[in-house]
C-alpha positions as CSV (number, residue, x, y, z in Angstrom):
1,M,0.5,-2.0,24.6
2,T,4.0,-1.3,25.6
3,A,5.8,2.0,25.6
4,G,9.2,1.0,27.1
5,S,10.7,0.5,23.6
6,L,9.3,3.7,22.1
7,D,12.0,5.7,20.4
8,A,11.4,9.2,19.0
9,R,13.6,8.5,16.1
10,T,12.1,5.3,14.8
11,G,8.5,5.5,16.2
12,P,6.6,3.0,18.2
13,P,6.7,-0.7,17.5
14,D,4.3,-2.1,14.9
15,D,1.9,-3.5,17.5
16,A,1.7,-0.1,19.2
17,R,1.1,1.7,15.9
18,T,-1.8,-0.5,14.9
19,A,-3.5,-0.6,18.3
20,E,-6.6,1.5,18.8
21,A,-6.1,2.7,22.4
22,T,-8.9,4.8,23.9
23,A,-6.9,5.7,27.1
24,F,-3.3,5.9,28.3
25,E,-1.8,2.7,29.7
26,T,0.9,2.7,32.3
27,T,4.2,0.7,31.9
28,R,7.3,0.3,34.0
29,T,10.2,0.8,31.6
30,G,12.7,-1.2,33.7
31,R,15.3,1.4,32.7
32,Y,17.3,1.0,35.9
33,R,16.9,-2.8,36.2
34,G,20.1,-4.1,37.7
35,A,21.1,-0.9,39.4
36,L,20.5,-2.3,42.9
37,A,22.7,-5.3,42.1
38,V,25.5,-2.9,40.9
39,A,25.0,-0.8,44.1
40,A,25.4,-3.9,46.3
41,V,28.6,-5.0,44.5
42,V,30.1,-1.4,44.8
43,A,29.1,-1.3,48.5
44,A,30.7,-4.7,49.2
45,V,33.9,-3.7,47.5
46,G,33.9,-0.4,49.4
47,A,33.4,-2.1,52.7
48,L,36.2,-4.7,52.0
49,A,38.6,-2.0,50.8
50,G,37.6,0.4,53.6
51,T,36.9,3.1,50.9
52,P,34.2,5.6,52.0
53,V,34.0,7.0,48.4
54,L,32.8,3.6,47.1
55,L,30.2,3.3,49.8
56,L,28.9,6.8,49.0
57,A,28.8,5.9,45.3
58,A,26.8,2.7,46.1
59,V,24.3,4.8,48.0
60,V,23.9,7.2,45.0
61,V,23.5,4.3,42.6
62,A,20.8,2.7,44.9
63,V,18.9,6.0,45.3
64,V,18.1,6.5,41.6
65,P,16.1,3.2,41.1
66,A,14.5,3.6,44.5
67,V,13.2,7.1,43.5
68,G,12.0,5.7,40.1
69,H,10.2,2.9,41.8
70,A,8.5,5.3,44.2
71,A,7.6,7.7,41.4
72,A,3.9,8.2,40.7
73,S,2.7,7.7,37.1
74,P,2.4,11.0,35.2
75,E,-1.1,12.1,34.4
76,P,-0.8,13.7,31.0
77,A,-3.4,15.9,29.4
78,I,-2.0,16.1,25.9
79,V,-3.9,17.8,23.0
80,V,-2.6,17.0,19.5
81,D,-3.5,19.0,16.4
82,R,-2.6,18.0,12.8
83,N,-2.6,20.4,9.8
84,V,-2.0,19.3,6.2
85,R,-1.1,21.9,3.6
86,P,-2.3,22.1,0.9
87,A,-5.6,20.5,2.0
88,D,-6.5,19.6,-1.6
89,P,-3.3,18.4,-3.3
90,A,-2.9,16.9,-6.7
91,P,-1.9,13.2,-7.0
92,G,1.8,12.8,-6.3
93,E,2.1,16.3,-4.8
94,T,4.2,16.9,-1.8
95,V,2.3,18.2,1.2
96,T,3.5,19.6,4.6
97,V,2.1,17.9,7.6
98,E,2.4,19.8,10.9
99,L,1.9,18.1,14.2
100,R,1.4,20.3,17.3
101,A,1.3,18.9,20.9
102,T,0.0,21.0,23.8
103,N,0.2,20.2,27.5
104,A,-3.3,21.1,28.6
105,G,-2.7,20.0,32.2
106,D,-1.5,21.8,35.3
107,V,1.7,19.7,35.8
108,G,4.9,19.9,33.8
109,L,5.9,16.8,31.8
110,A,9.5,16.0,31.6
111,D,9.5,13.7,28.6
112,V,6.7,13.8,25.9
113,R,7.1,11.8,22.7
114,V,4.5,12.1,19.8
115,V,4.7,10.1,16.6
116,D,2.3,10.7,13.8
117,A,0.6,7.9,11.8
118,P,0.4,8.6,8.1
119,P,-1.6,6.2,6.0
120,D,-0.1,3.3,4.1
121,G,1.2,4.4,0.7
122,V,2.1,7.9,1.9
123,E,5.8,8.3,1.7
124,V,7.6,10.7,4.1
125,V,10.3,12.4,2.1
126,D,11.6,15.1,4.5
127,G,11.4,16.1,8.2
128,S,10.3,13.9,11.1
129,R,6.9,12.6,12.0
130,A,8.0,12.4,15.7
131,L,8.9,14.9,18.3
132,A,10.4,14.4,21.8
133,T,10.4,17.3,24.3
134,A,9.5,18.5,27.8
135,L,6.3,20.5,28.1
136,E,5.5,23.0,30.9
137,P,1.8,23.6,31.7
138,G,0.4,25.2,28.6
139,G,3.5,24.5,26.6
140,V,3.4,23.7,22.9
141,A,5.8,21.8,20.7
142,T,5.6,21.2,17.0
143,T,7.2,19.0,14.3
144,A,6.6,19.1,10.6
145,Y,7.4,16.7,7.8
146,E,6.8,16.5,4.1
147,A,5.0,13.5,2.4
148,V,4.0,12.5,-1.1
149,I,0.3,11.8,-1.4
150,P,-0.7,9.4,-4.2
151,A,-4.1,9.4,-5.9
152,G,-7.0,8.0,-3.9
153,E,-8.5,8.7,-0.4
154,H,-6.0,8.5,2.5
155,A,-7.0,8.7,6.2
156,F,-4.4,9.5,8.8
157,D,-4.6,7.5,12.0
158,D,-4.5,9.0,15.5
159,P,-0.9,9.9,16.6
160,F,0.9,7.7,19.2
161,V,1.8,9.5,22.4
162,A,4.1,8.4,25.3
163,V,4.9,10.4,28.4
164,H,7.7,9.4,30.8
165,D,8.3,10.6,34.3
166,A,11.4,12.6,35.3
167,T,13.5,9.4,36.0
168,G,12.3,7.6,32.9
169,S,11.1,4.7,35.0
170,V,7.4,5.0,34.3
171,A,5.6,5.7,31.0
172,V,2.0,6.2,30.0
173,A,1.2,5.7,26.3
174,G,-1.7,5.5,23.9
175,R,-3.2,7.1,20.9
176,V,-4.6,10.6,21.2
177,A,-7.8,11.3,19.1
178,V,-7.4,14.2,16.7
179,E,-9.9,15.7,14.3
180,E,-10.3,13.3,11.3
181,T,-7.7,14.0,8.6
182,T,-8.5,12.6,5.2
183,V,-6.7,13.7,2.1
184,A,-8.0,12.7,-1.3
185,P,-5.8,14.0,-4.1
186,T,-7.5,14.5,-7.4
187,A,-6.1,15.6,-10.8
188,P,-7.9,18.5,-12.3
189,L,-10.1,17.7,-15.3
190,P,-8.0,18.5,-18.5
191,D,-8.8,21.7,-20.3
192,G,-9.3,21.5,-24.1
193,D,-11.7,21.8,-26.9
194,A,-15.3,20.7,-26.4
195,V,-15.7,16.9,-26.9
196,T,-18.4,15.4,-29.0
197,V,-19.6,12.1,-27.4
198,A,-21.5,10.9,-30.5
199,P,-20.4,12.9,-33.6
200,P,-21.6,14.2,-35.9
201,A,-25.4,14.1,-35.7
202,R,-25.8,14.5,-32.0
203,G,-23.7,17.6,-31.5
204,R,-21.2,18.2,-28.7
205,P,-22.3,18.1,-25.1
206,G,-23.7,21.4,-24.0
207,R,-26.8,23.4,-24.6
208,R,-29.0,21.8,-27.3
209,P,-32.6,22.1,-28.3
210,S,-35.1,19.8,-26.5
211,D,-38.3,18.3,-27.8
212,D,-40.4,20.4,-25.4
213,A,-41.8,23.8,-26.0
214,G,-42.0,26.4,-23.2
215,D,-39.8,29.2,-21.9
216,G,-36.7,29.7,-23.9
217,L,-35.2,31.8,-26.7
218,A,-35.8,30.0,-30.0
219,F,-39.2,30.5,-31.6
220,E,-41.3,27.3,-31.6
221,S,-44.9,28.2,-32.6
222,V,-47.9,30.4,-32.0
223,R,-51.1,29.1,-30.4
224,E,-54.5,30.6,-29.3
225,Y,-54.3,32.6,-26.1
226,R,-55.4,30.9,-23.0
227,R,-56.5,32.6,-19.8
228,G,-53.5,32.8,-17.4
229,D,-50.8,33.0,-20.1
230,P,-48.1,35.5,-19.2
231,A,-48.5,38.9,-20.8
232,A,-44.9,38.8,-21.9
233,R,-45.8,35.8,-24.2
234,V,-48.7,37.5,-25.9
235,D,-48.2,38.4,-29.6
236,W,-49.1,42.1,-29.3
237,R,-48.3,42.8,-32.9
238,R,-50.8,40.3,-34.1
239,Y,-53.3,41.7,-31.6
240,A,-52.8,45.2,-33.0
241,R,-53.1,43.9,-36.5
242,T,-56.0,41.5,-36.2
243,G,-57.5,42.0,-32.8
244,D,-56.9,38.3,-31.9
245,L,-55.0,37.3,-28.9
246,A,-52.3,34.7,-29.4
247,T,-49.4,33.3,-27.3
248,V,-45.9,32.7,-28.6
249,R,-44.2,29.5,-27.7
250,Y,-40.4,29.1,-27.6
251,R,-38.3,26.0,-27.7
252,E,-36.6,25.2,-24.4
253,R,-32.9,24.8,-24.2
254,R,-31.6,22.2,-21.8
255,A,-28.1,21.1,-20.8
256,P,-27.8,17.4,-21.7
257,T,-26.6,14.6,-19.5
258,V,-23.4,12.8,-20.3
259,V,-22.6,9.6,-18.4
260,L,-19.0,8.3,-18.5
261,V,-18.9,4.5,-18.3
262,V,-15.4,3.2,-17.4
263,D,-14.6,-0.4,-18.0
264,A,-12.9,-1.4,-14.8
265,R,-13.4,-5.2,-15.1
266,E,-10.4,-7.5,-14.6
267,R,-10.7,-8.2,-18.3
268,A,-9.9,-4.6,-19.0
269,H,-6.6,-4.7,-17.0
270,L,-4.5,-5.1,-20.1
271,A,-1.4,-3.5,-21.5
272,P,0.9,-4.1,-24.5
273,D,3.8,-4.8,-22.1
274,A,4.7,-5.0,-18.4
275,D,5.9,-1.4,-18.3
276,A,3.0,0.1,-20.0
277,E,0.0,1.8,-18.4
278,S,-3.1,-0.5,-18.1
279,A,-6.2,0.1,-20.3
280,I,-8.2,0.9,-17.1
281,R,-5.9,3.8,-16.2
282,R,-6.0,5.0,-19.8
283,G,-9.7,4.7,-19.8
284,V,-9.9,6.9,-16.7
285,D,-7.7,9.4,-18.5
286,A,-10.1,9.4,-21.4
287,A,-13.0,9.9,-19.1
288,R,-11.3,12.9,-17.5
289,R,-10.7,14.5,-20.9
290,V,-14.3,14.0,-21.9
291,A,-15.6,15.3,-18.6
292,G,-13.3,18.4,-19.0
293,G,-14.7,19.0,-22.5
294,A,-18.4,18.3,-21.7
295,D,-19.4,22.0,-22.0
296,L,-22.3,22.8,-19.8
297,A,-23.3,19.2,-19.6
298,H,-24.5,17.3,-16.5
299,V,-21.8,14.7,-16.0
300,G,-22.2,11.3,-14.2
301,V,-19.9,8.2,-14.0
302,V,-20.6,4.5,-13.9
303,A,-17.8,1.9,-13.3
304,L,-18.1,-1.5,-14.8
305,A,-17.0,-3.2,-11.6
306,P,-18.7,-5.3,-8.9
307,G,-21.7,-3.4,-7.6
308,Y,-21.5,-0.9,-10.5
309,P,-20.2,2.1,-8.5
310,T,-22.1,5.2,-9.7
311,L,-21.8,9.0,-9.4
312,D,-25.1,10.7,-10.2
313,P,-24.9,13.4,-12.9
314,G,-24.4,16.9,-11.8
315,V,-22.8,20.2,-12.8
316,G,-20.7,22.9,-11.3
317,R,-17.3,23.3,-9.6
318,E,-18.1,21.1,-6.6
319,H,-19.4,18.4,-8.8
320,A,-16.3,18.5,-11.0
321,H,-14.3,17.8,-7.8
322,R,-16.6,14.8,-7.1
323,V,-16.0,13.5,-10.6
324,R,-12.3,13.7,-10.1
325,A,-12.4,12.0,-6.8
326,F,-14.7,9.3,-8.1
327,L,-12.4,8.5,-11.1
328,D,-9.4,8.3,-8.8
329,G,-11.2,5.7,-6.7
330,I,-12.3,3.4,-9.5
331,P,-11.0,-0.2,-9.2
332,G,-7.8,-0.7,-11.2
333,V,-6.7,2.9,-10.4
334,S,-6.5,3.0,-6.6
335,T,-7.0,-0.8,-6.0
336,A,-6.7,-4.0,-7.9
337,P,-9.5,-4.7,-10.4
338,E,-12.0,-7.5,-9.7
339,P,-13.7,-9.9,-12.1
340,L,-17.3,-9.1,-13.1
341,A,-19.2,-12.0,-14.4
342,A,-21.7,-10.5,-16.9
343,D,-22.5,-10.8,-20.6
344,G,-23.4,-7.9,-22.9
345,R,-27.1,-8.0,-22.0
346,A,-26.4,-7.9,-18.3
347,L,-23.8,-5.1,-18.7
348,A,-26.2,-3.0,-20.8
349,A,-29.1,-3.6,-18.3
350,A,-27.0,-2.6,-15.3
351,V,-25.8,0.6,-17.1
352,R,-29.3,1.5,-18.3
353,A,-30.7,1.2,-14.8
354,R,-28.3,4.0,-13.8
355,L,-28.8,6.3,-16.8
356,P,-31.2,9.2,-16.7
357,R,-33.7,9.5,-19.6
358,G,-32.0,10.8,-22.8
359,A,-28.4,10.6,-21.4
360,Q,-25.5,10.4,-23.7
361,V,-23.0,7.7,-23.0
362,C,-19.3,7.7,-23.4
363,L,-17.9,4.1,-22.9
364,C,-14.2,4.0,-22.1
365,T,-13.1,0.5,-22.8
366,P,-10.3,-1.4,-24.5
367,A,-13.0,-3.4,-26.3
368,C,-11.1,-6.7,-25.9
369,D,-14.1,-8.9,-25.5
370,D,-17.5,-9.3,-27.1
371,A,-19.5,-8.6,-24.0
372,V,-18.6,-4.9,-23.7
373,A,-19.1,-4.4,-27.5
374,D,-22.5,-6.0,-27.3
375,A,-23.4,-3.8,-24.3
376,A,-22.5,-0.6,-26.4
377,T,-24.7,-1.8,-29.2
378,R,-27.6,-2.5,-26.9
379,L,-27.3,1.0,-25.3
380,A,-27.4,2.6,-28.7
381,A,-30.4,0.5,-29.7
382,A,-32.2,1.7,-26.6
383,G,-32.0,5.2,-27.9
384,H,-28.9,6.6,-26.1
385,A,-26.3,8.5,-28.1
386,V,-23.2,6.3,-27.5
387,G,-19.6,7.0,-28.1
388,V,-16.8,4.5,-27.4
389,C,-13.3,5.8,-26.5
390,S,-11.1,2.8,-26.7
391,P,-7.5,2.7,-25.5
392,D,-5.6,0.1,-27.5
393,P,-3.8,-2.4,-25.1
394,T,-2.8,-4.9,-27.8
395,S,0.7,-5.8,-29.1
396,T,2.0,-7.4,-32.3
397,E,4.9,-9.2,-30.7
398,A,3.5,-12.7,-30.9
399,A,1.0,-14.5,-33.2
400,G,-1.6,-14.6,-30.4
401,D,-1.2,-10.9,-29.7
402,R,-1.7,-10.1,-33.4
403,L,-4.9,-12.2,-33.5
404,A,-6.2,-10.3,-30.4
405,A,-5.5,-7.0,-32.1
406,L,-7.3,-8.1,-35.3
407,E,-10.4,-9.2,-33.2
408,R,-10.4,-5.9,-31.4
409,R,-10.3,-3.9,-34.6
410,A,-13.2,-6.0,-36.0
411,R,-15.3,-5.2,-33.0
412,L,-14.7,-1.4,-33.4
413,R,-15.6,-1.7,-37.1
414,A,-18.8,-3.4,-36.2
415,L,-19.7,-0.7,-33.7
416,R,-19.1,2.0,-36.3
417,R,-21.4,0.2,-38.8
418,R,-24.1,0.2,-36.1
419,G,-23.9,3.9,-35.6
420,V,-21.6,4.1,-32.6
421,A,-19.0,6.8,-32.7
422,V,-15.5,5.2,-31.9
423,V,-12.2,6.7,-31.0
424,D,-9.4,4.1,-31.4
425,W,-6.6,5.5,-29.1
426,A,-3.3,3.8,-29.7
427,D,0.1,5.3,-28.5
428,E,-0.5,8.8,-29.7
429,P,-1.7,11.7,-27.5
430,L,-5.3,11.4,-26.6
431,E,-6.1,14.8,-28.1
432,T,-4.7,13.6,-31.4
433,A,-7.0,10.6,-31.4
434,L,-10.0,12.7,-30.5
435,D,-9.3,15.2,-33.3
436,R,-8.8,12.4,-35.8
437,A,-12.1,10.8,-34.9
438,G,-13.9,14.2,-35.1
439,W,-14.7,14.2,-31.4
440,T,-13.4,17.8,-30.7
441,T,-15.0,21.0,-32.0
């Protein structure tokens, strides 16, 4: 690692920024290289001319590099803190990053330079990520800059620090470890009317009757009293009327489980034109809307991508944040999509292995191949309530495009005939498509 070329305005060289130094390294900067030669020339001219002033100037010129050469390396004890505000930004939001350097040693430092290392993809839009200052013992210096954080998880690297001695002849440089800083912007789940994953027979996600009797509110049946039954469940009116003890049973109410299955295969990376949003991103938008409208449901996510990334179902504010972060990290949103070699049987088997018993399924897919349509049919045949929200990525510009659009519509019609609820989402707002298909209540 070299620090001689470090400049507080431009930051360290690329090799210095990417190195992972665990300790400071000492470097001779060579700032006064050639000064002795200049001093010798000036002294010679002064001797020949008999000019004492030139001889004195030569001595002064020679003293500076001599002092620098004899200077001991500074022994810095620099503590760097980083603070990002807000800590939980939305995608594309501008955050303020504050960098604070403290001289924790007992010796003053004449020249301290600190350069922060934001992650790739994070754009600095205002301020400076570098500071250059002198620090007395216990002294503190700060710099702040504003950066735009895109969606996804972004980890800041340790800042680069270089400390020069008073003459600038010697520098020690390296990265200073700071507390891990990771920013993962997530868009809030959209608010809106409750969404029905499989209308109309299944009802919207939320509280619904189960097939089990037990504690609850809705009357189920009356059975003969058994020893140990709670007194609160005894039908005392019947006992007063007939003298027979009986226990009232109520139908349990349980929040259902809704699993969002997002088609993130390379085959789903489609759009009607080069400037349009891909079907994967639109599928993630649809999943967000369904998650936001899944009233009281336990929500999980499965991505149709290599390894089938999965977020187990859960409920609550913290889990909603996990859903948002998971959707932002799906391939095709934060990274390039990858091919997934699987037919409909394999896709359905992989998804079923990740579904809790009785889970409702919302499959967000452009439905541009037979495999994913076959998978939806198999999941419905296995007893899951299945709904397909399908962003339309087709075009009608060319004959081949029109044929692909016809094939896609035929798949969606076949799914409807097999009892799968379908939302065909073209270029209108998603809410309009959900309303038209009867998915909102």
